[in-house]
N, C-alpha and C positions, 0 to 999 in steps of 0.2 A: 382733872387728871391726877391720879395718885402716883407719886414717884417715890418708891422706896429706894434707898441707897443713892439719893441725889442730894448733893450739897450746894447750898445757895451761895451766891456771890455777895460781896461787900455791898451793904445797903439794900439787899434783896431778900425775899422770902417767897417760897412756893412758885418760883418762876420756871419750873421745869417745862411747863407747857409751851413756853416760848421756843423751845428746842424740839418740839414734837416731830418735826420733819426728819430729824437725825437721831433722836434719843431712842435707845433700846431699853426696854424695861424687862428685868428678869431677876431671879434670885441671885444670880452669880455675876451681875453687872453692877459696877459702881460708876457713878457719873458726878460731875460737878462743873459749875460755871464760875469762871474767873477766880475769885478767892476760894470758892467752893471746890475748884479743881485741885487746889493744894490739899484741902481736907480729904477729898476723894483719893488722891494719890497716897497720902499718909495712911488712910485706912487700908488701901490695897497692900501697901508695903508691910504694915503691921499685922494684917489678917492671918489668922491661923486656919481659917476656913476657906473653902473653895471660892476662887474668883476667876472668871473666864475673860472678862473684858473690863477695861477702864476707859471711859469716855471723858475727855477733857475739852470743855467748850470755852474758848477764849481764855486759856489758863493765864493767871497772873504771871507775868514774866518781866521782872525788873532787874534781873542780874546784870543786864547790860547798861544800867543807869548808874551814875556815880553817886557817891555819898552826899554830895551837895544837893542833887535833885531830891533824894529821899528825905534829907533833912528839911528842905523847903516844903515838901508835901506835908510833912508832920507839923511844921510850924504854921502853915496856912490853916490846917485843920484845927489846931489848938486856938488860933487867933479868932477864927470865925467859922465854927463848925457848920452852921446852916448854909452859908455862902459856899463853903468848900463842897459840901454834899450836893447842892444845887448845880454847881458848875460840873462836878463829877458826873452827875446823872445826865446832864445835857450832852456831855462827851460820850457817855455810854450809849445814849439813844441814837447818835449820829450814824448813818444818814437817814434813818427812818422817821416816820411821823406818828407812829402808833403811840397810844397812851400806855404808860407803864405804872400808873398810880397803884393799881391793885397788887403789885409785886414789891412795893417799897417797904423797907424796914430801916430802922435807925442804925447807921453804921457806928462802930465804936473805934476809938483811937487805937486800942490794942489790936484790933483786926487790921487796921490800916498799917500799923507798924509791922505786923506779922507778914502781910502780903508784900510789902515793900522790901522786906529783908529776906524773904524766902529764896533759897537757891536750889534750882533743879540740879541734882547731882547725877551724872551719868551712871555711876556705879549703882545707885539706888534704882534707877530705871532698868538697868541690866538685871538686877535682882528680880524685878517683876517679870521680865521676859524669861528668865531662867525658871520661874514658877509656871510658865506657860500662859501668862496673861497677855492677851492682845490689847494693844494700846491704840486708841484713835484720838486724834487732836483736830479740832475744828477751829479755824481762824478766819477772820475777815480782813481783807486788804485795806479797808477804810477804817480800821480800828483806831480810835483817838485815845485809847487808854494805854495799850501796850504797843511795842514795836513788833507787829505781827510777822514781818519778814525775818527778824532776828529769832523769833520763836519758831518759825517754820524751819529755819536753818538748823536750829538746835534739835528739834524733835524729829526731823526727817530721818535721822539715823536709827531711831528706835520705834517709830510709830507710823501708822498710816495717817498721813496729814491731808486734811481737806482744806484747801485754801480758796476762799471765795473773794475774788477781787473787788466785787461791788458791795460787799457787806461790811458792817461795822462790828463793834464789840458784841452786840446782841444777835448778830448773824441774821438780821432782817434786811430786806431790800426796801428802799424808799418806794412807795407806791403812790 
């Protein structure tokens, strides 16, 4: 599956096919998963060309976490990067059992720092809406990475939010 205008999540590459049940592909659609949702959002915000839709799959949402949490995440990553990433990926996969090895990429400290510190700003989202961009947000109720309820509450004012109670960060159901 070829996905133009799709941005990958932290520790991922080419994972757009995971979202094939929801993903729309087109010249005027920008999409991203988790950390990639931040990059997709920034592209849509800065774009001077036509954008009709922004699709955010399990967008990184840590603005409700305190500085201690963020500092600990970065500290654990620096202390033992391999263990941190393995634990992170186990939480990303929950509750499904599918193999994700083909989509893995090495995560970088700078990316982790960027996603932990990013703040979704209402005025920026309103700029997209004023440009006529439709925003869709896809969240899983069993997400072990972000607080999907807090993200749902934040985004529901601006976007069509799809909230799947039985799905995790990858929006898969355990089979």
